[in-house]
Structure formats: C-alpha cells, structure tokens
C-alpha positions as CSV (number, residue, x, y, z in Angstrom):
1,M,22.4,-22.9,-27.5
2,K,21.8,-20.0,-25.1
3,R,20.5,-20.7,-21.6
4,I,18.0,-18.7,-19.6
5,A,17.1,-18.8,-15.9
6,T,14.2,-17.0,-14.2
7,Y,13.4,-15.9,-10.7
8,T,10.0,-14.5,-9.6
9,L,9.2,-12.4,-6.5
10,G,5.7,-11.6,-5.4
11,C,2.3,-12.6,-6.5
12,K,0.7,-15.2,-8.8
13,V,0.3,-12.6,-11.5
14,N,4.1,-12.2,-11.5
15,Q,4.5,-15.9,-11.7
16,Y,2.2,-16.0,-14.7
17,D,4.1,-13.2,-16.4
18,T,7.5,-14.8,-15.8
19,E,6.3,-18.1,-17.3
20,A,5.0,-16.2,-20.4
21,M,8.4,-14.5,-20.9
22,L,10.3,-17.7,-20.4
23,E,8.3,-19.4,-23.0
24,S,9.0,-16.5,-25.4
25,F,12.7,-17.2,-24.9
26,E,12.3,-20.9,-25.4
27,R,10.5,-20.3,-28.7
28,A,13.5,-18.2,-29.7
29,G,15.8,-21.1,-29.1
30,Y,16.9,-20.6,-25.5
31,T,17.1,-23.5,-23.1
32,A,15.6,-23.0,-19.6
33,V,17.8,-23.9,-16.6
34,S,17.3,-23.4,-12.9
35,F,18.4,-20.1,-11.3
36,Q,21.2,-21.9,-9.4
37,E,22.8,-23.0,-12.7
38,E,25.1,-21.3,-15.1
39,A,23.1,-19.3,-17.7
40,D,23.6,-16.7,-20.4
41,V,20.5,-14.7,-19.3
42,Y,19.0,-14.2,-15.9
43,L,15.4,-12.8,-15.9
44,I,14.3,-11.4,-12.6
45,N,10.6,-10.4,-12.1
46,T,10.5,-8.0,-9.2
47,C,8.0,-7.1,-6.5
48,T,7.6,-3.7,-4.7
49,V,4.5,-4.3,-2.7
50,T,6.6,-4.2,0.5
51,G,10.0,-3.0,1.5
52,T,11.0,-6.6,1.8
53,G,10.0,-7.2,-1.8
54,D,12.3,-4.3,-2.8
55,Q,15.2,-5.7,-0.8
56,K,14.9,-9.2,-2.1
57,S,14.5,-8.0,-5.7
58,L,17.7,-5.9,-5.5
59,K,19.6,-8.6,-3.6
60,T,18.7,-11.2,-6.3
61,I,19.9,-8.9,-9.1
62,R,23.2,-8.2,-7.3
63,R,23.7,-11.9,-6.6
64,A,23.2,-12.9,-10.2
65,A,25.7,-10.3,-11.4
66,R,28.3,-11.3,-8.7
67,E,28.0,-15.0,-9.3
68,H,27.8,-14.9,-13.1
69,P,29.9,-11.9,-14.2
70,E,29.5,-12.8,-17.9
71,C,25.7,-13.0,-17.9
72,A,23.1,-10.6,-19.2
73,I,20.4,-9.6,-16.7
74,V,16.8,-8.7,-17.6
75,V,14.7,-7.1,-14.9
76,C,11.0,-6.7,-15.1
77,G,7.9,-6.3,-12.9
78,C,6.7,-3.7,-10.4
79,L,10.0,-2.5,-8.9
80,A,11.4,-2.2,-12.5
81,Q,8.4,0.0,-13.4
82,R,9.1,2.2,-10.4
83,E,12.9,2.3,-10.3
84,A,14.0,1.7,-13.9
85,D,17.0,4.1,-14.1
86,A,18.5,2.9,-10.8
87,I,18.2,-0.7,-11.9
88,L,19.6,0.0,-15.3
89,A,22.8,1.3,-13.7
90,M,23.4,-2.0,-11.8
91,D,26.0,-4.4,-12.9
92,N,25.2,-6.7,-15.9
93,V,21.6,-5.3,-16.3
94,R,21.1,-5.2,-20.1
95,L,17.3,-4.6,-20.2
96,V,14.6,-3.2,-17.9
97,V,11.0,-3.9,-18.7
98,G,8.2,-2.9,-16.4
99,V,4.7,-4.3,-16.5
100,Q,4.2,-3.7,-20.3
101,R,6.1,-4.8,-23.4
102,R,6.8,-8.2,-21.8
103,G,5.8,-9.9,-25.1
104,E,8.8,-8.1,-26.7
105,V,11.3,-9.2,-24.2
106,V,13.4,-11.4,-26.5
107,D,13.7,-8.9,-29.3
108,L,14.5,-6.1,-26.8
109,L,17.3,-8.1,-25.2
110,E,18.8,-9.2,-28.5
111,R,18.8,-5.6,-29.6
112,A,20.6,-4.5,-26.4
113,L,23.2,-7.3,-26.8
114,A,23.8,-6.4,-30.5
115,T,24.3,-2.7,-29.8
116,G,26.2,-3.1,-26.5
117,E,23.9,-0.6,-24.8
118,A,21.5,-1.3,-22.0
119,I,17.8,-0.6,-22.8
120,N,15.2,1.0,-20.6
121,A,12.0,-0.4,-22.1
122,V,9.7,0.7,-19.3
123,A,6.6,2.1,-21.0
124,P,4.2,4.8,-19.6
125,L,1.1,3.2,-18.2
126,K,-1.4,6.0,-19.0
127,G,-3.8,4.7,-21.6
128,A,-2.2,1.2,-21.6
129,G,-4.2,-1.7,-23.0
130,F,-4.4,-5.2,-21.7
131,E,-1.2,-7.1,-22.8
132,S,-2.1,-10.6,-23.8
133,L,0.6,-13.1,-22.9
134,F,0.8,-16.8,-23.8
135,V,1.4,-19.5,-21.2
136,S,1.3,-23.2,-22.0
137,R,2.8,-24.7,-18.8
138,H,1.6,-24.4,-15.2
139,E,1.9,-25.9,-11.8
140,G,2.5,-29.6,-12.0
141,K,0.3,-30.1,-15.1
142,T,-2.9,-30.0,-12.9
143,R,-3.7,-26.3,-12.1
144,A,-3.3,-23.4,-14.5
145,T,-3.3,-19.7,-13.6
146,M,-5.1,-17.4,-16.1
147,K,-4.6,-13.7,-15.8
148,I,-7.7,-11.9,-17.1
149,Q,-7.2,-8.4,-15.6
150,E,-4.4,-5.9,-15.0
151,G,-4.1,-2.7,-13.1
152,C,-5.9,-1.1,-10.1
153,D,-7.4,2.3,-9.4
154,R,-8.5,1.9,-5.7
155,Y,-5.6,3.8,-4.2
156,C,-5.7,2.4,-0.7
157,S,-3.5,4.6,1.5
158,Y,-0.8,2.0,2.1
159,C,-0.5,0.6,-1.5
160,I,1.9,1.5,-4.2
161,I,0.4,-0.9,-6.8
162,P,-1.8,1.5,-8.7
163,S,1.2,3.6,-9.6
164,V,3.3,0.6,-10.8
165,R,0.5,-1.5,-12.5
166,G,-1.4,1.3,-14.1
167,P,-5.1,1.6,-15.0
168,V,-7.7,-1.1,-15.0
169,R,-7.7,-3.1,-18.2
170,S,-9.2,-6.5,-19.0
171,M,-8.8,-9.5,-21.3
172,P,-11.6,-9.4,-24.0
173,L,-14.3,-11.9,-23.0
174,E,-14.0,-13.9,-26.2
175,Q,-10.3,-14.3,-25.5
176,V,-11.1,-15.4,-21.9
177,A,-13.3,-18.2,-23.2
178,A,-10.7,-19.3,-25.9
179,E,-7.9,-19.3,-23.4
180,A,-9.9,-21.4,-20.9
181,A,-10.7,-23.9,-23.7
182,R,-7.0,-24.1,-24.7
183,L,-5.9,-24.8,-21.2
184,A,-8.5,-27.5,-20.7
185,A,-7.5,-29.1,-24.0
186,A,-3.9,-29.1,-22.8
187,G,-4.9,-31.2,-19.9
188,Y,-5.3,-28.8,-17.0
189,R,-7.9,-29.9,-14.5
190,E,-8.3,-26.6,-12.6
191,I,-8.1,-23.0,-13.8
192,V,-7.3,-20.2,-11.3
193,V,-8.8,-16.9,-12.6
194,T,-6.7,-14.0,-11.3
195,G,-5.8,-10.3,-11.8
196,I,-4.3,-7.4,-9.9
197,H,-7.8,-6.2,-8.9
198,L,-10.0,-9.0,-10.2
199,A,-13.3,-7.4,-9.2
200,S,-12.6,-4.6,-11.7
201,Y,-12.8,-7.0,-14.6
202,G,-14.7,-5.5,-17.5
203,R,-14.5,-1.9,-16.3
204,G,-15.4,0.3,-19.3
205,T,-17.0,-2.6,-21.2
206,E,-20.4,-4.2,-21.2
207,H,-19.0,-7.3,-19.3
208,T,-18.5,-8.0,-15.7
209,L,-16.4,-10.5,-13.6
210,L,-19.4,-12.8,-13.5
211,D,-19.4,-12.9,-17.3
212,A,-15.8,-13.9,-17.3
213,V,-16.2,-16.6,-14.6
214,R,-19.1,-18.1,-16.6
215,A,-17.0,-18.0,-19.8
216,V,-14.2,-19.9,-18.1
217,H,-16.6,-22.3,-16.3
218,D,-18.6,-23.1,-19.5
219,A,-15.5,-23.5,-21.8
220,P,-15.3,-27.0,-23.3
221,G,-13.3,-29.4,-21.1
222,V,-13.0,-27.1,-18.0
223,M,-13.5,-29.1,-14.9
224,R,-12.7,-26.8,-11.9
225,V,-12.5,-23.0,-11.6
226,R,-11.0,-21.1,-8.7
227,L,-11.1,-17.4,-8.2
228,G,-8.3,-15.1,-7.0
229,S,-8.7,-12.3,-4.5
230,L,-12.0,-10.4,-4.4
231,E,-13.3,-7.3,-2.7
232,P,-16.0,-7.8,-0.1
233,M,-18.4,-5.4,-1.8
234,T,-18.3,-7.7,-4.9
235,V,-20.3,-10.2,-3.0
236,T,-24.0,-9.2,-3.6
237,E,-26.9,-11.6,-3.3
238,A,-27.0,-11.8,-7.1
239,F,-23.2,-12.6,-7.2
240,A,-23.4,-15.3,-4.5
241,E,-26.5,-16.9,-6.0
242,A,-24.9,-17.0,-9.5
243,M,-21.7,-18.5,-8.1
244,S,-23.7,-21.2,-6.3
245,R,-25.2,-22.3,-9.7
246,L,-21.7,-23.1,-11.1
247,P,-20.9,-26.7,-10.1
248,G,-17.3,-26.5,-11.2
249,L,-16.6,-23.3,-9.2
250,M,-14.4,-24.1,-6.2
251,R,-16.0,-23.1,-2.9
252,Q,-13.1,-21.0,-1.7
253,F,-13.4,-17.2,-1.7
254,H,-10.5,-15.0,-0.8
255,L,-12.1,-11.8,0.5
256,S,-9.5,-9.1,1.3
257,L,-10.0,-7.8,4.8
258,Q,-6.8,-5.9,5.9
259,S,-8.2,-4.9,9.3
260,G,-11.1,-5.8,11.6
261,S,-11.1,-2.3,13.0
262,A,-13.5,0.2,11.4
263,A,-11.2,3.1,12.2
264,V,-8.2,1.4,10.7
265,L,-10.1,0.5,7.6
266,K,-11.1,4.2,7.2
267,R,-7.5,5.3,7.5
268,M,-6.5,2.7,4.9
269,H,-9.1,4.1,2.5
270,R,-10.8,0.7,2.3
271,R,-14.3,1.0,0.9
272,Y,-16.2,-1.2,3.4
273,T,-16.8,-1.6,7.1
274,P,-16.2,-4.8,9.2
275,E,-20.0,-5.2,9.3
276,E,-20.2,-5.1,5.5
277,Y,-17.3,-7.6,5.3
278,L,-19.2,-9.9,7.7
279,R,-22.3,-9.7,5.6
280,A,-20.4,-10.7,2.5
281,A,-19.0,-13.7,4.2
282,E,-22.4,-14.7,5.6
283,T,-24.0,-14.2,2.1
284,L,-21.5,-16.6,0.6
285,R,-22.1,-19.2,3.3
286,R,-25.9,-18.9,2.9
287,Y,-25.7,-20.0,-0.7
288,M,-22.7,-22.3,-0.3
289,P,-22.7,-23.5,3.3
290,D,-19.4,-25.5,3.1
291,C,-17.4,-22.7,1.4
292,A,-14.1,-21.4,2.9
293,V,-13.6,-17.7,3.3
294,T,-9.9,-16.8,3.4
295,T,-8.3,-13.4,3.7
296,D,-5.3,-11.0,4.0
297,V,-4.6,-8.8,7.1
298,I,-2.1,-6.0,7.6
299,V,-1.0,-5.4,11.2
300,G,0.8,-2.3,12.5
301,F,-0.8,0.2,10.2
302,P,0.0,3.8,11.2
303,G,-1.9,4.7,14.3
304,E,-3.0,1.2,15.1
305,T,-3.6,1.0,18.8
306,E,-3.6,-2.1,21.0
307,A,-7.4,-1.7,21.2
308,E,-7.7,-1.6,17.4
309,F,-5.5,-4.6,17.0
310,R,-7.7,-6.5,19.5
311,E,-10.7,-5.5,17.3
312,T,-9.0,-7.3,14.5
313,L,-8.3,-10.4,16.6
314,E,-11.9,-10.5,17.7
315,F,-13.3,-9.9,14.2
316,V,-11.3,-12.6,12.4
317,E,-12.6,-15.1,15.0
318,R,-16.2,-13.9,14.7
319,A,-15.9,-14.1,10.9
320,K,-14.9,-17.8,11.1
321,L,-12.2,-17.4,8.5
322,A,-10.6,-20.5,7.1
323,R,-7.1,-19.1,6.5
324,I,-5.4,-15.8,7.1
325,H,-2.3,-14.4,5.3
326,V,-0.7,-11.9,7.7
327,F,1.6,-9.0,6.7
328,P,3.3,-6.4,8.9
329,Y,2.6,-3.0,7.4
330,S,5.5,-1.8,5.2
331,R,6.0,1.9,4.4
332,R,5.9,2.7,0.7
333,K,7.3,6.0,-0.4
334,G,4.7,7.9,-2.5
335,T,1.7,6.5,-0.6
336,V,-0.6,8.5,1.7
337,A,0.2,6.2,4.7
338,D,3.9,6.9,4.4
339,A,3.3,10.4,5.6
340,M,0.9,9.5,8.4
341,E,1.7,10.1,12.0
342,G,1.8,7.2,14.5
343,Q,4.1,4.8,12.6
344,V,4.2,1.6,14.7
345,P,7.6,0.3,15.8
346,E,8.9,-2.7,13.9
347,G,9.0,-4.8,17.1
348,V,5.3,-4.1,17.9
349,K,4.3,-4.9,14.3
350,H,6.1,-8.3,14.3
351,A,4.7,-9.2,17.7
352,R,1.2,-8.5,16.5
353,A,1.8,-10.4,13.3
354,K,3.0,-13.4,15.4
355,K,-0.1,-13.3,17.5
356,L,-2.5,-13.1,14.5
357,I,-0.7,-15.9,12.7
358,E,-1.2,-18.1,15.8
359,L,-4.9,-17.3,15.8
360,G,-5.0,-17.9,12.0
361,N,-3.5,-21.4,12.5
362,Q,-6.1,-22.2,15.1
363,L,-8.9,-21.1,12.8
364,E,-7.5,-23.1,9.9
365,R,-7.2,-26.3,12.1
366,R,-10.8,-25.7,13.3
367,F,-12.1,-25.3,9.7
368,V,-10.3,-28.5,8.6
369,S,-11.7,-30.4,11.6
370,G,-15.2,-29.2,10.7
371,L,-14.9,-31.1,7.4
372,L,-14.0,-34.4,8.9
373,G,-16.5,-37.1,8.0
374,S,-17.6,-35.3,4.8
375,T,-16.8,-36.4,1.3
376,Q,-14.9,-33.9,-0.9
377,Q,-13.7,-33.8,-4.5
378,V,-9.9,-33.6,-4.4
379,L,-7.5,-32.7,-7.2
380,F,-4.3,-34.6,-6.5
381,E,-1.2,-32.7,-7.5
382,Q,2.0,-34.3,-6.1
383,P,3.2,-37.7,-4.9
384,A,3.5,-38.2,-1.1
385,G,5.2,-41.6,-1.1
386,E,4.0,-45.2,-0.5
387,G,1.3,-44.8,-3.2
388,L,-0.1,-41.7,-1.6
389,S,-0.6,-38.2,-3.2
390,E,-1.5,-34.8,-1.9
391,G,-4.0,-32.4,-3.4
392,Y,-6.7,-29.9,-2.6
393,T,-10.4,-29.8,-2.0
394,G,-12.6,-27.1,-3.4
395,Q,-12.1,-25.2,-0.2
396,Y,-8.3,-25.4,-0.7
397,V,-7.8,-27.9,2.2
398,R,-4.8,-30.0,1.6
399,V,-5.6,-33.7,1.6
400,R,-3.4,-36.9,1.6
401,A,-4.9,-40.1,0.3
402,K,-4.1,-43.1,-1.9
403,A,-4.3,-41.7,-5.4
404,R,-2.1,-40.6,-8.3
405,P,-1.2,-37.0,-9.2
406,G,-3.6,-35.5,-11.8
407,E,-6.6,-37.5,-10.6
408,I,-9.8,-35.9,-9.3
409,R,-11.3,-38.3,-6.7
410,S,-14.1,-38.3,-4.1
411,V,-12.4,-38.6,-0.8
412,R,-13.9,-39.1,2.7
413,L,-11.9,-37.0,5.1
414,D,-11.2,-39.2,8.1
415,A,-8.6,-37.4,10.3
416,A,-6.4,-34.3,10.5
417,E,-2.8,-33.7,11.2
418,G,-2.8,-30.0,11.9
419,T,-4.1,-28.4,8.7
420,L,-3.5,-31.6,6.6
421,A,-6.6,-33.8,6.2
422,L,-6.1,-37.6,5.8
423,G,-8.7,-39.3,3.7
424,T,-10.0,-42.5,2.0
425,V,-10.7,-42.5,-1.8
426,I,-14.3,-43.8,-2.3
427,D,-14.6,-43.6,-6.1
428,E,-12.8,-43.9,-9.4
429,D,-10.9,-41.1,-11.2
430,T,-13.3,-38.4,-12.2
431,E,-13.0,-37.6,-15.9
432,E,-16.1,-35.5,-16.4
C-alpha cells in the first residue's frame, strides 16, 4: 500500500485544503504517515504571504527530495500558483497544483506517474468558481474548520494574495448549512468559519456573511461557532446586534488592524481609519461586553517613521486588544509596496516587532486577569496530566481545569499563570 505524508505552511485555509487532499489520497488507498517518515508521496502545501513563507516552502520541497530520492512530490497552494514552472523544475516534483483542482489531485498524480512526465496543473483563476472540498477530520475531534469563502479583491498595497487566490467566490448557502450539520453529526463541538476574505462571503449573490453565520449556528447539533478574521467595516450596529443574538457564537472577534497610524493605513490601501476601527471594537463590546477583540499588525511598512510606530503602540493599548499577532513587513514582488520608497531596514523592523509583541503579551495578560472570578464555558481539547485538561473559553482564553477532552464545562476562572487561566469546574458536561 502506498504511503503519503503532508506538510502545510501558512494559514488555517491551507490546513483545511491539505486535510481535504490527504483524505482524497486515503480514499484512493494510500496510508497517511508523518512527514518525518518514509513515504511514496510527499504533499507540500505552500505559502507566499511573506518572504519567509517562500523560503520555508522551497526549503521543505528540497529537503523532501534530498532525504527521499525515490519519492514523488506534489506541491500546491499559493507559492505553487505563483511559481509553478520554477517549482516543476525542482527534483522529484511530479505535480504542481495551485489553489484550484485540488479535488483532482490523486488522479493528476497517478497520471503523472503513469506517463513519467511531471504535470503543471495550475489553473487560471479568472472566472474560477468555489471549489468544494470534503474534510471529515479536524483538530483533536473537538473543533472543525469550515472554509466557506475563497479569494480576495481588496488589493492592499503590501499583499500578494489577490493574485494567487483569485476572485471572491463563496460556498452556496445550502451547502454551508449541510456541511455544518454533517460536522456536528460527526461529533465536533465547535465550528470555525473561515475564508481568505471572510467578509466578502456572498458577493454577487443574495446572501451575506450574516446569513452564512446563522446557517452554521442554526444547523442541527451545532454547539459553538467561531469566526475567522473580519474587516473592521464589517462591524455595523446591525451586525453586532445580530451576533449578540446568537448564543452559540463565540465572543472572540479577530478584526484585522495592520497599523494604528492613519498615514500608514492610507499607504497600505486599507479602507478604514484608526477611529473607525476603534468604533467597530466599541460597537462589539457594547452588544457583547465580555468579548475579546484580537488583531494582526504589520510593523516596518515602507516609510513607517518612529512617530508612526509610536502611534500604533498607543493605539493598540487604547483599543484594549486581547491578543496581537505581529508581523514584520515582507516585500512581495508584484505589489505596490514593493516599489515604495523608504523601505525600513530589517533590524529596525525586528526591533519594532519585538517591542509590539511585548506590549501584546501585557495586553493579553491584562485581558485574562480581567476575566478572573467569572464563569466561562470551556471546550476542553487536550489532556494536561493528573486528571486535568486544557481548552478555550469563547474569548479564546486558554484554561486548565479538572475535565476530560471533548467536554464543554462551566468553569470559574480562579487564577492566571501568564496567559493561562486556572479554573474550577462547577457543572456537569454540557451536551446541549
């Protein structure tokens, strides 16, 4: 029996796509093994959102070929979409698939192996439709990721993703409801609704993201729903009010910020100001006072001065963010920002990133401390020894308490060790 190993770089959408392709191979009779083991096929799902993503993707391909000279390598994902010909020329690469035709991956590879010729199966993205993939396994049998949207047309000045993910397209609403019901029936306690630009769900149809969230939330058996990254301008009064009426919706909202400086946001071609971002966060908190607002920030964008960076530091503290993911700016050939003057030296970028990460850690600890004494519903996901397990509240605060993985329990948060809350279970396993 043939063996297949997979390796995923990048975002949760990539993780979802990898799992779908792996299951296709398993249905065709392949056995899944870890990437460190000997396999006949190595599937590498690449990322190109940063230069580091490119480097790690190429390094992983080369390592697989070097360590397993008899193997066949399948390369897919964003870097594959962008650099198909160069990747196809690499040792042992037998198939390159971009961000379409992933459902055909087994047939395409078998054809390449039968003919002895490598195949470039990267499809043009113009006019592409939503490619429905099937995933039955997810993180630890507790949380399932559900991709309902693909593509982006925002064209932020630093971002290469619109050119490698293609136009906005969405999973049909009836399929959203059916997929959510299937995942709930399979035993998943939480569904994470995600996409490349989730706020664009339903573009060109009569449906909106709110319709999709309701469809997931109301599907039979669904207990918890969590949203992926949102644009600040998605958060209107009507949106926040509607979200607050969904008891199973987790109170964590990841609003992408990127900079707290109005001038930098304008150069980034972001479509909001710091004040508009702050209003969105305040609107969410007005309807859901205990919610967590988390974000992404890019430091060292071209032309970013020390004063502009200080504006970001001051803004994230004023916005009372619960968690920050920090990224040094990475030049991407083909983007507007790549040609901008005032490129910030690498040392300066990394020093700023370090400072912002330190502030982010302080803010996260402050948010966790603010929940102490409260009772939260926790989905426990993994054992932590001595009868304890760890899981997450609706605000995505990590909690350790006496429970079993897979349980949803009411937990009083008693103390904190950094960003980890320690709690006491005060009820029985929640089944409804």
